[in-house]
Wavefront OBJ file of the C-alpha trace (Angstrom):
o trace
v 39.879 9.248 -16.482
v 40.347 8.239 -12.846
v 40.726 4.799 -11.389
v 40.422 3.125 -8.001
v 43.227 1.118 -6.421
v 42.195 -2.083 -4.637
v 43.542 -2.627 -1.112
v 42.656 -5.043 1.668
v 39.442 -3.781 3.381
v 39.752 -0.324 1.828
v 40.211 1.472 -1.456
v 42.453 4.433 -2.212
v 42.289 6.492 -5.347
v 44.804 5.513 -8.002
v 46.238 8.464 -9.966
v 45.295 7.141 -13.367
v 45.031 10.685 -14.813
v 46.743 13.677 -13.192
v 43.993 16.069 -14.300
v 41.613 14.355 -11.890
v 43.586 15.710 -8.924
v 43.986 19.228 -10.261
v 47.788 18.919 -10.449
v 49.877 21.533 -12.219
v 50.924 19.127 -14.954
v 49.120 16.717 -17.239
v 49.673 13.260 -18.620
v 48.367 12.056 -21.930
v 48.452 8.321 -21.149
v 46.502 7.181 -18.123
v 48.415 3.939 -17.822
v 51.740 5.725 -17.294
v 51.033 6.221 -13.571
v 48.985 3.034 -13.265
v 51.872 0.984 -14.480
v 53.849 2.143 -11.445
v 51.313 0.559 -9.052
v 51.449 -3.011 -7.742
v 47.666 -3.129 -7.196
v 44.819 -3.601 -9.628
v 43.066 -0.418 -10.721
v 39.352 -0.340 -11.547
v 37.355 2.317 -13.356
v 34.937 2.349 -10.382
v 34.595 0.652 -7.033
v 34.145 -3.088 -7.515
v 30.942 -4.442 -6.065
v 32.948 -6.057 -3.266
v 33.898 -2.689 -1.805
v 30.259 -1.563 -1.449
v 29.464 -3.944 1.412
v 32.716 -5.315 2.763
v 31.068 -6.988 5.737
v 29.198 -9.304 3.359
v 32.063 -10.225 1.109
v 35.000 -11.060 3.357
v 35.618 -14.368 1.609
v 36.300 -12.452 -1.614
v 38.710 -9.883 -0.174
v 41.790 -12.043 -0.700
v 40.909 -12.369 -4.354
v 40.351 -8.613 -4.540
v 43.693 -7.984 -2.843
v 45.452 -10.265 -5.306
v 43.501 -9.253 -8.379
v 46.005 -9.034 -11.261
v 47.299 -5.676 -12.386
v 46.014 -4.643 -15.796
v 49.074 -4.125 -17.971
v 50.332 -4.655 -21.478
v 50.850 -8.344 -20.787
v 47.131 -9.035 -20.227
v 45.503 -6.351 -22.354
v 42.007 -7.513 -23.305
v 41.869 -10.196 -20.591
v 38.514 -10.949 -18.916
v 38.387 -11.631 -15.166
v 35.643 -11.641 -12.560
v 34.748 -10.858 -8.963
v 31.894 -12.257 -6.924
v 29.616 -10.179 -4.721
v 26.944 -11.319 -2.320
v 26.556 -13.725 0.577
v 25.228 -17.158 1.449
v 21.836 -15.831 2.509
v 20.931 -13.875 -0.605
v 23.202 -15.589 -3.107
v 26.202 -14.407 -5.105
v 26.391 -12.407 -8.301
v 29.349 -12.461 -10.645
v 30.762 -9.236 -12.109
v 33.066 -9.256 -15.115
v 35.980 -6.929 -15.870
v 38.098 -6.377 -18.974
v 41.659 -5.098 -18.968
v 42.091 -2.021 -21.150
v 45.021 0.406 -21.045
v 45.922 -0.277 -17.433
v 42.405 -0.180 -15.992
v 39.843 -2.922 -15.285
v 36.490 -1.889 -16.749
v 33.256 -3.599 -15.752
v 31.758 -5.275 -18.817
v 28.541 -7.135 -19.584
v 28.283 -10.868 -18.915
v 27.918 -11.412 -22.677
v 31.728 -11.433 -22.879
v 31.390 -15.109 -21.963
v 29.463 -15.859 -25.167
v 31.503 -17.560 -27.859
v 30.752 -16.633 -31.483
v 32.377 -19.709 -33.013
v 29.850 -21.617 -35.096
v 26.843 -19.550 -34.006
v 24.272 -18.012 -36.291
v 22.056 -14.959 -35.971
v 19.263 -15.619 -33.506
v 21.146 -18.188 -31.447
v 20.835 -17.814 -27.668
v 23.710 -17.716 -25.197
v 22.930 -18.482 -21.528
v 25.328 -17.052 -18.926
v 25.190 -17.783 -15.218
v 25.547 -14.501 -13.331
v 24.485 -15.583 -9.859
v 24.098 -18.497 -7.486
v 21.092 -19.732 -5.586
v 20.853 -19.453 -1.822
v 18.757 -20.830 1.003
v 16.259 -18.024 0.250
v 15.866 -18.795 -3.458
v 16.059 -22.328 -4.756
v 16.998 -23.305 -8.280
v 20.128 -23.699 -10.357
v 21.197 -20.068 -10.182
v 20.580 -16.702 -11.805
v 21.047 -16.507 -15.559
v 21.125 -13.902 -18.316
v 20.231 -14.653 -21.912
v 21.754 -13.083 -25.013
v 20.812 -13.333 -28.683
v 23.414 -13.218 -31.455
v 22.964 -10.269 -33.847
v 25.877 -11.087 -36.163
v 29.322 -9.567 -36.670
v 30.431 -10.722 -33.231
v 27.704 -8.757 -31.417
v 25.392 -10.065 -28.705
v 22.428 -8.246 -27.178
v 20.400 -9.175 -24.130
v 17.583 -11.396 -25.309
v 13.947 -10.451 -24.761
v 11.172 -12.970 -24.231
v 10.460 -13.536 -27.919
v 14.163 -13.995 -28.677
v 14.312 -16.763 -26.119
v 11.120 -18.374 -27.402
v 12.446 -18.218 -30.984
v 15.585 -20.119 -30.065
v 13.666 -23.211 -28.965
v 12.113 -25.977 -31.023
v 8.602 -24.935 -31.953
v 5.596 -25.864 -34.016
v 2.234 -24.193 -34.489
v 0.541 -24.075 -31.105
v 3.737 -24.235 -29.034
v 3.330 -22.231 -25.828
v 6.224 -20.353 -24.248
v 6.172 -18.846 -20.749
v 7.907 -15.475 -20.449
v 8.814 -13.116 -17.605
v 6.731 -9.931 -17.600
v 7.046 -7.009 -15.217
v 4.036 -6.696 -12.859
v 2.587 -9.977 -14.173
v 2.439 -13.199 -12.250
v 2.503 -15.317 -15.388
v 2.567 -14.574 -19.098
v 2.471 -16.891 -22.103
v 3.026 -16.613 -25.854
v 1.733 -19.007 -28.508
v 3.425 -19.763 -31.851
v 1.092 -19.176 -34.796
v 0.955 -20.493 -38.336
v 2.361 -17.141 -39.499
v 5.638 -17.917 -37.753
v 5.220 -15.275 -35.023
v 4.700 -15.366 -31.264
v 1.358 -13.889 -30.223
v 0.212 -12.959 -26.760
v -1.720 -15.915 -25.390
v -2.518 -15.359 -21.728
v -1.327 -13.051 -18.947
v -2.126 -13.225 -15.254
v -1.971 -9.639 -13.999
v -2.085 -8.148 -10.539
v -4.823 -5.551 -10.129
v -6.487 -3.641 -7.304
v -9.177 -6.331 -7.376
v -6.667 -9.185 -7.133
v -5.250 -11.406 -9.859
v -6.947 -11.054 -13.240
v -6.551 -12.891 -16.529
v -5.933 -11.000 -19.747
v -6.486 -12.889 -23.007
v -4.307 -12.190 -26.019
v -5.229 -12.570 -29.703
v -3.696 -16.056 -29.709
v -6.168 -17.381 -27.109
v -9.193 -19.295 -28.324
v -11.681 -20.921 -25.929
v -12.354 -24.514 -27.113
v -15.991 -24.515 -26.040
v -18.806 -22.029 -25.563
v -20.486 -21.330 -22.233
v -24.239 -21.495 -22.826
v -27.438 -22.070 -20.893
v -27.145 -25.783 -21.679
v -23.861 -26.156 -19.754
v -24.543 -23.564 -17.045
v -22.608 -24.531 -13.909
v -20.457 -27.080 -15.737
v -16.738 -27.295 -15.005
v -14.189 -27.949 -17.741
v -10.488 -28.704 -17.943
v -8.887 -27.391 -21.141
v -5.339 -28.265 -22.242
v -3.622 -25.815 -24.608
v -0.481 -26.601 -26.595
v 1.493 -29.837 -26.515
v 3.875 -31.516 -24.086
v 6.237 -30.633 -22.604
v 4.940 -27.058 -22.789
v 1.206 -27.647 -22.505
v -0.857 -25.370 -20.276
v -3.839 -26.656 -18.310
v -6.650 -24.296 -17.292
v -9.852 -24.912 -15.339
v -13.113 -23.075 -15.942
v -16.663 -22.963 -14.689
v -19.526 -21.813 -16.910
v -21.578 -19.097 -15.238
v -24.079 -16.707 -16.829
v -22.700 -17.211 -20.310
v -19.032 -16.694 -19.336
v -16.179 -19.036 -18.511
v -14.689 -18.133 -15.122
v -11.264 -19.336 -14.025
v -11.120 -21.780 -11.124
v -8.217 -23.710 -9.621
v -7.667 -27.445 -9.493
v -9.181 -27.777 -6.014
v -12.372 -26.073 -7.175
v -12.441 -28.278 -10.261
v -11.880 -31.674 -8.629
v -13.571 -31.202 -5.247
v -17.289 -30.527 -4.992
v -18.015 -27.067 -3.604
v -21.798 -27.381 -3.514
v -23.436 -29.848 -1.130
v -20.520 -30.585 1.169
v -20.351 -30.760 4.946
v -17.739 -31.004 7.688
v -15.874 -34.296 7.471
v -16.118 -34.719 3.701
v -12.864 -35.633 1.960
v -11.412 -35.172 -1.506
v -8.266 -36.349 -3.265
v -6.844 -35.892 -6.758
v -3.595 -36.138 -8.669
v -2.442 -32.609 -9.552
v -1.947 -31.686 -13.210
v 1.693 -30.705 -13.542
v 0.953 -28.132 -16.252
v -1.919 -26.438 -14.420
v -1.455 -22.690 -14.115
v -3.883 -22.230 -11.231
v -3.005 -24.854 -8.655
v -4.182 -25.002 -5.103
v -1.638 -24.640 -2.370
v -0.916 -28.003 -0.738
v 1.507 -27.294 2.084
v 1.924 -29.037 5.403
v 5.638 -29.479 6.048
v 6.972 -31.386 3.062
v 9.394 -29.628 0.749
v 8.377 -32.044 -2.000
v 4.701 -32.029 -2.894
v 2.880 -35.363 -2.844
v 1.728 -37.292 -5.901
v -1.868 -37.012 -4.687
v -3.460 -33.997 -3.004
v -5.746 -34.924 -0.101
v -8.207 -32.541 1.562
v -10.605 -32.567 4.514
v -13.621 -30.263 4.548
v -14.131 -28.272 7.734
v -15.725 -24.924 8.544
v -16.395 -23.927 4.907
v -12.891 -24.754 3.748
v -10.944 -27.591 2.135
v -7.897 -28.183 4.357
v -4.750 -29.972 3.097
v -4.484 -33.278 4.936
v -2.415 -36.372 5.391
v -4.072 -39.767 5.306
v -3.037 -42.329 7.914
v -3.720 -45.943 6.838
v -5.256 -46.721 10.257
v -6.845 -43.465 11.433
v -7.650 -41.794 8.112
v -7.601 -38.108 7.201
v -5.830 -35.590 9.438
v -6.127 -31.895 8.445
v -3.108 -29.612 8.725
v -4.561 -27.371 11.434
v -3.308 -26.862 14.958
v -6.104 -28.444 17.001
v -9.300 -28.117 14.985
v -11.431 -29.936 14.003
v -10.745 -31.860 17.250
v -10.591 -35.336 15.733
v -9.928 -38.353 17.978
v -9.305 -42.037 17.256
v -8.802 -44.925 19.659
v -6.254 -47.728 19.444
v -6.560 -50.198 22.259
v -6.925 -48.151 25.439
v -5.124 -45.091 24.062
v -6.626 -42.127 22.249
v -4.943 -40.209 19.438
v -5.741 -36.708 18.234
v -5.068 -34.965 14.926
v -2.730 -31.968 15.019
v -0.839 -30.308 12.162
v -1.563 -33.208 9.819
v -0.332 -35.909 12.201
v -2.058 -38.302 14.603
v -0.440 -37.988 18.048
v -1.210 -39.435 21.489
v -3.791 -37.244 23.243
v -2.930 -35.793 26.642
v -6.598 -35.049 27.312
v -9.696 -36.573 25.714
v -13.096 -34.820 25.595
v -15.680 -36.287 27.945
v -18.044 -37.198 25.120
v -15.539 -39.876 23.987
v -15.094 -41.538 27.386
v -18.349 -40.942 29.311
v -20.540 -44.076 29.073
v -23.627 -41.880 29.493
v -23.070 -40.505 25.987
v -24.025 -43.799 24.343
v -27.419 -43.515 22.660
v -27.674 -39.744 23.212
v -27.364 -36.949 20.681
v -24.775 -34.269 21.352
v -27.551 -31.873 22.367
v -29.031 -34.329 24.849
v -25.683 -35.217 26.391
v -24.506 -31.615 26.688
v -27.210 -30.667 29.242
v -27.110 -33.758 31.497
v -25.264 -32.049 34.364
v -26.863 -28.587 34.337
v -27.712 -27.842 37.989
v -31.352 -27.940 39.032
v -30.905 -25.044 41.410
v -29.393 -21.778 40.201
v -29.790 -18.007 40.303
v -30.912 -15.785 37.452
v -27.904 -14.871 35.324
v -25.796 -17.895 36.286
v -23.635 -19.223 33.454
v -22.566 -22.884 33.210
v -20.647 -24.871 30.596
v -22.120 -27.996 29.010
v -20.538 -31.462 28.955
v -19.335 -31.398 25.337
v -15.669 -30.348 25.298
v -12.874 -29.092 23.095
v -9.479 -30.263 24.378
v -6.298 -28.398 23.523
v -3.462 -30.898 23.202
v -1.195 -28.755 21.037
v 2.194 -27.643 22.303
v 1.775 -23.895 21.544
v -1.354 -23.724 23.748
v 0.297 -25.749 26.517
v 3.386 -23.546 26.380
v 1.360 -20.326 26.534
v -1.047 -21.357 29.297
v 1.278 -23.708 31.151
v -0.963 -26.761 30.820
v -3.106 -28.839 28.501
v -6.787 -28.090 29.059
v -10.371 -28.678 27.940
v -13.183 -26.130 27.576
v -16.920 -26.536 27.195
v -18.172 -26.218 23.643
v -21.393 -24.513 24.780
v -22.508 -22.325 27.672
v -25.964 -21.967 29.214
v -27.655 -19.060 31.029
v -30.232 -19.402 33.806
v -33.236 -17.222 33.118
v -36.088 -15.685 35.055
v -38.299 -18.551 33.890
v -36.107 -20.921 35.936
v -34.776 -22.695 32.846
v -31.397 -23.024 31.195
v -31.053 -21.662 27.657
v -28.140 -21.988 25.261
v -26.053 -18.828 25.127
v -26.172 -17.757 21.487
v -25.853 -13.977 21.510
v -22.729 -11.901 21.935
v -21.741 -11.422 25.543
v -19.405 -9.097 27.402
v -16.272 -11.200 27.816
v -14.574 -8.820 30.252
v -16.936 -7.542 32.965
v -16.368 -4.113 34.576
v -13.661 -3.969 37.212
v -14.682 -3.416 40.827
v -14.754 0.223 41.841
v -11.384 1.369 43.163
v -12.037 1.689 46.907
v -10.170 0.522 50.004
v -12.756 -2.223 50.424
v -11.944 -3.639 46.941
v -8.399 -4.671 47.904
v -8.145 -8.452 47.538
v -11.265 -8.697 45.386
v -11.257 -11.200 42.507
v -13.162 -11.190 39.242
v -12.870 -13.105 36.025
v -13.509 -12.879 32.328
v -15.767 -15.434 30.718
v -14.459 -18.621 29.136
v -15.646 -19.665 25.700
v -15.111 -22.761 23.588
v -11.625 -21.648 22.455
v -10.183 -19.460 25.204
v -10.128 -19.875 28.993
v -11.366 -17.064 31.165
v -8.827 -14.947 33.038
v -8.876 -14.519 36.810
v -7.887 -11.092 38.145
v -7.190 -9.878 41.659
v -6.980 -6.389 43.149
v -3.449 -6.513 44.516
v -3.118 -3.112 46.143
v -5.103 0.076 46.863
v -3.078 3.244 47.474
v -4.406 6.561 48.792
v -2.930 9.657 47.147
v -3.214 13.217 48.433
v -2.534 16.353 46.382
v -2.369 19.941 47.587
v -4.100 22.093 45.029
v -3.671 25.673 46.241
v -4.491 24.867 49.838
v -7.186 22.378 48.920
v -6.271 18.751 49.691
v -7.488 16.380 46.970
v -7.509 12.661 47.647
v -7.955 9.718 45.295
v -7.295 5.985 45.231
v -5.036 4.147 42.798
v -5.602 0.423 42.338
v -3.087 -2.151 41.121
v -4.566 -5.260 39.520
v -2.913 -8.470 38.315
v -3.887 -11.662 36.529
v -3.569 -14.545 38.964
v -4.758 -17.454 36.868
v -7.021 -18.894 34.197
v -10.485 -20.379 34.421
v -9.784 -23.704 32.720
v -12.712 -25.996 32.309
v -10.565 -29.100 32.943
v -6.843 -29.797 33.051
v -6.777 -33.532 33.844
l 1 2 3 4 5 6 7 8 9 10 11 12 13 14 15 16 17 18 19 20 21 22 23 24 25 26 27 28 29 30 31 32 33 34 35 36 37 38 39 40 41 42 43 44 45 46 47 48 49 50 51 52 53 54 55 56 57 58 59 60 61 62 63 64 65 66 67 68 69 70 71 72 73 74 75 76 77 78 79 80 81 82 83 84 85 86 87 88 89 90 91 92 93 94 95 96 97 98 99 100 101 102 103 104 105 106 107 108 109 110 111 112 113 114 115 116 117 118 119 120 121 122 123 124 125 126 127 128 129 130 131 132 133 134 135 136 137 138 139 140 141 142 143 144 145 146 147 148 149 150 151 152 153 154 155 156 157 158 159 160 161 162 163 164 165 166 167 168 169 170 171 172 173 174 175 176 177 178 179 180 181 182 183 184 185 186 187 188 189 190 191 192 193 194 195 196 197 198 199 200 201 202 203 204 205 206 207 208 209 210 211 212 213 214 215 216 217 218 219 220 221 222 223 224 225 226 227 228 229 230 231 232 233 234 235 236 237 238 239 240 241 242 243 244 245 246 247 248 249 250 251 252 253 254 255 256 257 258 259 260 261 262 263 264 265 266 267 268 269 270 271 272 273 274 275 276 277 278 279 280 281 282 283 284 285 286 287 288 289 290 291 292 293 294 295 296 297 298 299 300 301 302 303 304 305 306 307 308 309 310 311 312 313 314 315 316 317 318 319 320 321 322 323 324 325 326 327 328 329 330 331 332 333 334 335 336 337 338 339 340 341 342 343 344 345 346 347 348 349 350 351 352 353 354 355 356 357 358 359 360 361 362 363 364 365 366 367 368 369 370 371 372 373 374 375 376 377 378 379 380 381 382 383 384 385 386 387 388 389 390 391 392 393 394 395 396 397 398 399 400 401 402 403 404 405 406 407 408 409 410 411 412 413 414 415 416 417 418 419 420 421 422 423 424 425 426 427 428 429 430 431 432 433 434 435 436 437 438 439 440 441 442 443 444 445 446 447 448 449 450 451 452 453 454 455 456 457 458 459 460 461 462 463 464 465 466 467 468 469 470 471 472 473 474 475 476 477 478 479 480 481 482 483 484 485
């Protein structure tokens, strides 16, 4: 048997057994040579020596790790591996005949007063900024005669207080969630498993699952909330009856109407703490609110904050372009917060808008004289007051919501079809130097203005034949903002 001798920042091989080195003599007791060393000897590299750059704070402990000798035979000691980002894991070693052997964390489990089936919980790791919680744990079940084995899911469920109908959540490989239910026969049966599949997440029902109500033609389209088990381990599930089958839905789909809704509708509900399928309510809080609040916009329920004065504010960057006025100052909704608006769309400040529909107001300033193919923006605006847009473009700006084309019938028509945003560049000729052209603006992105910076003539001799061509250098010189002030 060979060992490894711990040194600061490096390891050298300890001669625990002469045969390992191919020497011309042999020793029958490995600890004869080990005993002559002043450093701890391990049966293999400790975890700390695998990635020294991560574990510098543990090196002093490794350097001063006690020598395994007759005075501490059978002693248990530990080393910690890891870092603040990913967390630390504890490794345990037992002194045996001059060598520290890595042993299972179950050595921490005390057998005094325990009975077969009891569970021992051992902390083997710490949490970090990347994984919250109270640490990483291993569970062991007592088998009797001083022996512990790593506990499986049913072992852990068995160790808890239980009655018929108790539900126990268990970890399952490749499953998002898995649950067992305690039956009248005194066994844990598979209840429900949420599995990942090529078609997304799918539910698999076990023999212990019984639907409380049938889905029939009489309750077609109905939504139900079923609670299985009892507190504190109850499980809440939401279903919708469709074509004779109960289909899983989440709490947002259950509480908020998904039929006849329109932009600007709102919904709020208190989340069920035991719900398995919960909607994601995230704006910036690390602690979820007591009540979920949503704003409907563009076919989606958007998590929102509710201001007591201005009302709902969805957690989007600039959409849906909501504005409220306090005194002479306008506020706009961005990222779930009402903030002072740098720019306000014309339709909020133009007195001509009063009494007109959006469609009527939008066309008030279309020119009476134009050429076929001319394109002009309407009066209705979207204003971009968010910092990311201002940082990227260098300014806050507003763009027309709609654009109109002048036709051969001498009328303006709303542009509804797809258009070529980037027109063809001018032909690369000497005459094109200095030419400008631009891409088309739309309701969300300003057009780009380009300029032909330089035209260079190149000549190539191809076997006595002189070939000439022009190379053009173009650059973006600005943006076609609708309005910046």
